[in-house]
Structure formats: structure tokens, C-alpha cells
C-alpha positions as CSV (number, residue, x, y, z in Angstrom):
1,M,10.2,134.9,120.7
2,P,11.3,132.7,123.1
3,Q,15.2,132.3,123.6
4,A,16.6,128.6,123.6
5,K,17.8,127.6,127.2
6,T,21.1,126.7,126.1
7,E,22.0,130.2,125.1
8,L,21.6,131.0,128.6
9,F,24.8,129.9,129.1
10,E,28.6,130.6,128.2
11,T,29.7,129.7,124.8
12,D,32.4,127.2,126.5
13,L,29.7,125.6,128.4
14,Q,27.6,125.0,125.2
15,T,30.3,123.6,123.2
16,T,31.4,121.3,126.1
17,S,28.1,120.1,126.3
18,L,27.8,119.5,122.4
19,F,30.5,117.2,122.9
20,L,29.6,115.3,125.9
21,K,26.2,114.5,124.2
22,A,27.8,113.4,121.2
23,L,29.8,111.0,123.3
24,S,26.8,110.0,125.6
25,H,26.5,106.5,123.6
26,P,28.6,103.6,123.5
27,A,28.3,103.0,119.8
28,R,29.5,106.8,119.2
29,L,32.7,105.9,121.1
30,M,33.0,102.8,119.3
31,I,32.6,104.9,116.0
32,L,35.3,107.3,117.0
33,K,37.8,104.6,118.2
34,F,37.5,102.8,114.7
35,L,38.2,105.8,113.0
36,A,40.9,106.5,115.4
37,D,42.3,102.8,114.6
38,C,42.3,103.1,111.1
39,K,44.9,106.2,111.2
40,S,43.3,107.4,108.2
41,C,39.9,108.2,106.7
42,Y,37.8,105.2,106.1
43,T,35.8,104.5,102.8
44,G,33.0,102.3,103.1
45,D,30.3,101.3,105.3
46,I,30.7,101.6,108.9
47,S,28.1,99.5,110.0
48,S,29.8,96.5,108.4
49,E,32.4,97.3,111.2
50,L,30.1,97.6,114.0
51,P,27.1,95.3,115.5
52,L,24.4,97.8,114.6
53,S,22.3,98.1,111.9
54,R,23.0,100.7,108.9
55,S,20.0,102.8,109.6
56,T,21.2,103.2,113.2
57,V,25.0,103.8,112.8
58,N,23.9,106.5,110.5
59,Q,22.0,108.2,113.4
60,H,25.1,107.9,115.4
61,L,27.2,109.4,112.6
62,A,24.8,112.5,112.1
63,E,25.7,113.3,116.0
64,L,29.3,112.8,115.5
65,S,29.1,115.1,112.7
66,K,26.6,117.8,114.1
67,A,29.4,118.2,116.9
68,G,31.9,118.4,114.2
69,L,33.9,115.2,115.7
70,I,34.0,113.5,112.5
71,R,33.5,114.4,108.6
72,G,32.0,112.6,105.8
73,H,33.1,113.2,101.8
74,I,31.1,111.3,99.2
75,A,33.4,110.0,96.9
76,G,31.3,108.3,94.2
77,N,29.0,105.9,95.8
78,K,30.9,105.6,99.0
79,T,31.2,108.0,101.7
80,N,34.9,108.7,103.4
81,Y,34.8,109.4,107.1
82,C,37.5,111.1,108.9
83,I,38.0,112.4,112.4
84,D,38.6,116.1,112.6
85,T,41.5,116.1,114.8
86,D,41.3,119.7,115.4
87,R,37.7,119.3,116.7
88,I,39.0,116.5,118.9
89,A,41.7,118.7,120.1
90,E,39.2,121.5,121.0
91,M,37.0,119.0,122.9
92,K,39.8,117.7,124.8
93,S,40.7,121.0,126.0
94,L,37.2,122.2,127.0
95,V,36.3,118.8,128.8
96,T,39.6,118.7,130.5
97,G,39.3,122.4,131.8
98,F,35.8,121.8,132.8
99,M,37.0,118.9,135.0
100,D,40.0,120.8,136.3
101,E,37.5,123.7,137.3
102,L,35.5,121.2,139.4
103,D,38.3,120.8,141.7
104,I,37.0,117.9,143.3
105,T,39.2,115.8,145.7
106,I,38.8,112.4,145.7
107,P,37.1,110.7,147.7
108,F,34.4,113.5,147.9
109,E,31.8,113.2,150.4
110,C,28.3,114.5,150.5
111,K,27.5,115.5,154.2
């Protein structure tokens, strides 16, 4: 049975990659910023707050949720969306650690 190529890499690299993929679209960054600015969970239709269709926003919410950066809880006929602060802290630590490991002095020149 073939092995997934991502499984060939260290767990930290796999997790860092998952986070960076989740952040790789400006709409997802905007959603995270919106939720952070709310300072609490948001109940309602996030698409009404963004210049995107509901289906597009739902796709981006799914990617953020897959990475564990947000949580959605159904409350009646609405969904509460919250940032997972523990997961955000984990992401910050892994991404910062990865960038620090690159140890590149700026300006970097290829010769």
C-alpha cells in the first residue's frame, strides 16, 4: 500500500505545512482577522462580513477548521465560530521556530 508523501517528514514539518496551507489564501487571513477582532465567538453568517459568497466562505472556513485554527459550534440554526487560541499559539511557535532554523541573514544573495 502506498505511503502518503507527507508522512515521510517529521511531525513538526507536517503540522507547520498544514498551518501554512491554511494561511495561504487572503480570504482565510481575513476570516482569522475578523474573528480575532471580534474578541469572542461570532454567531451568524460570516459571509455577510466579507466580500465573498457564502459557499466560498464555507470552503475557507473548512480549511481553517481542518487545521484546527477555528472551531464551529452549532447553536440552533446558527453556527458560533471561534478562534482556537491554543492552536494559534502552537502555530506561532512552530512557524517562528521553522523560520528561525533557516538562519538566513538579510540581505541573502545567491551566488
